[in-house]
LUMRO-894264 format. One line per 3 residues: number of its first residue (from 0); their letters; for each residue x, y, z of C-alpha. Coordinates in nm, 3 decimals. Layout:
BEGIN
NUM	A	X,Y,Z; ...
This chain:
BEGIN
0	XXX	4.491,-0.006,8.918; 4.237,-0.120,8.629; 3.923,-0.229,8.747
3	XXX	3.799,-0.584,8.685; 3.502,-0.625,8.441; 3.201,-0.794,8.604
6	XXX	3.053,-1.099,8.379; 2.671,-1.147,8.392; 2.503,-1.490,8.337
9	XXX	2.257,-1.526,8.069; 1.981,-1.553,8.325; 2.089,-1.217,8.501
12	XXX	2.087,-1.072,8.121; 1.739,-1.207,8.066; 1.632,-1.083,8.413
15	XXX	1.723,-0.745,8.350; 1.601,-0.751,7.970; 1.267,-0.878,8.107
18	XXX	1.260,-0.570,8.373; 1.302,-0.344,8.104; 1.052,-0.479,7.882
21	XXX	0.789,-0.496,8.161; 0.866,-0.137,8.294; 0.844,0.021,7.942
24	XXX	0.535,-0.170,7.885; 0.365,-0.028,8.197; 0.523,0.333,8.199
27	XXX	0.621,0.373,7.820; 0.976,0.437,7.873; 1.263,0.475,8.104
30	XXX	1.323,0.096,8.187; 1.695,0.093,8.075; 1.766,0.364,8.346
33	XXX	1.562,0.211,8.585; 1.716,-0.135,8.524; 2.063,0.016,8.539
36	XXX	1.988,0.165,8.896; 1.811,-0.131,9.009; 2.064,-0.378,8.934
39	XXX	2.354,-0.148,8.931; 2.481,-0.200,8.586; 2.609,0.021,8.338
42	XXX	2.343,0.180,8.097; 2.567,0.087,7.797; 2.549,-0.292,7.909
45	XXX	2.189,-0.280,7.938; 2.157,-0.122,7.599; 2.375,-0.364,7.431
48	XXX	2.172,-0.686,7.586; 1.879,-0.515,7.435; 2.018,-0.481,7.124
51	XXX	2.099,-0.845,7.111; 1.774,-0.940,7.230; 1.553,-1.060,6.955
54	XXX	1.235,-0.845,7.052; 1.409,-0.504,7.087; 1.450,-0.261,6.766
57	XXX	1.677,0.024,6.767; 1.497,0.174,6.498; 1.138,0.301,6.535
60	XXX	0.873,0.093,6.450; 0.722,0.142,6.101; 0.366,0.155,6.040
63	XXX	0.393,-0.176,5.832; 0.559,-0.368,6.109; 0.379,-0.636,6.295
66	XXX	0.393,-0.552,6.665; 0.238,-0.775,6.934; -0.094,-0.671,7.042
69	XXX	-0.077,-0.553,7.392; -0.360,-0.597,7.670; -0.439,-0.203,7.676
72	XXX	-0.474,-0.212,7.265; -0.707,-0.512,7.297; -0.901,-0.299,7.541
75	XXX	-0.918,-0.028,7.314; -1.026,-0.228,7.033; -1.315,-0.376,7.233
78	XXX	-1.431,-0.050,7.355; -1.438,0.060,7.006; -1.635,-0.207,6.879
81	XXX	-1.894,-0.134,7.194; -1.891,0.220,7.088; -1.975,0.147,6.712
84	XXX	-2.247,-0.112,6.838; -2.423,0.145,7.095; -2.383,0.412,6.773
87	XXX	-2.598,0.193,6.588; -2.831,0.123,6.828; -2.858,0.492,6.909
90	XXX	-2.938,0.559,6.537; -3.234,0.302,6.534; -3.369,0.451,6.843
93	XXX	-3.327,0.803,6.724; -3.518,0.696,6.411; -3.806,0.589,6.629
96	X	-3.871,0.908,6.780
């Protein structure tokens, strides 16, 4: 006897996609597998939904692509700016010695 396929609403798909993206943002990878286990959905279904979702790209990002700046990246930029400022201040103080 054939198994009936379960249909998922757009809201359910969006919730699962959001879970995958948040999981990947926090942990780097593994969101698809975690979502499949948590929501009891096949990994193939989740992968297909991600492919259909506009922010997902199956291809690796090229260096020329414009990716959104995450909070970690913003923090790294701020730290780099502070480090540059401190290095300049250090150079001035070193000359005074």
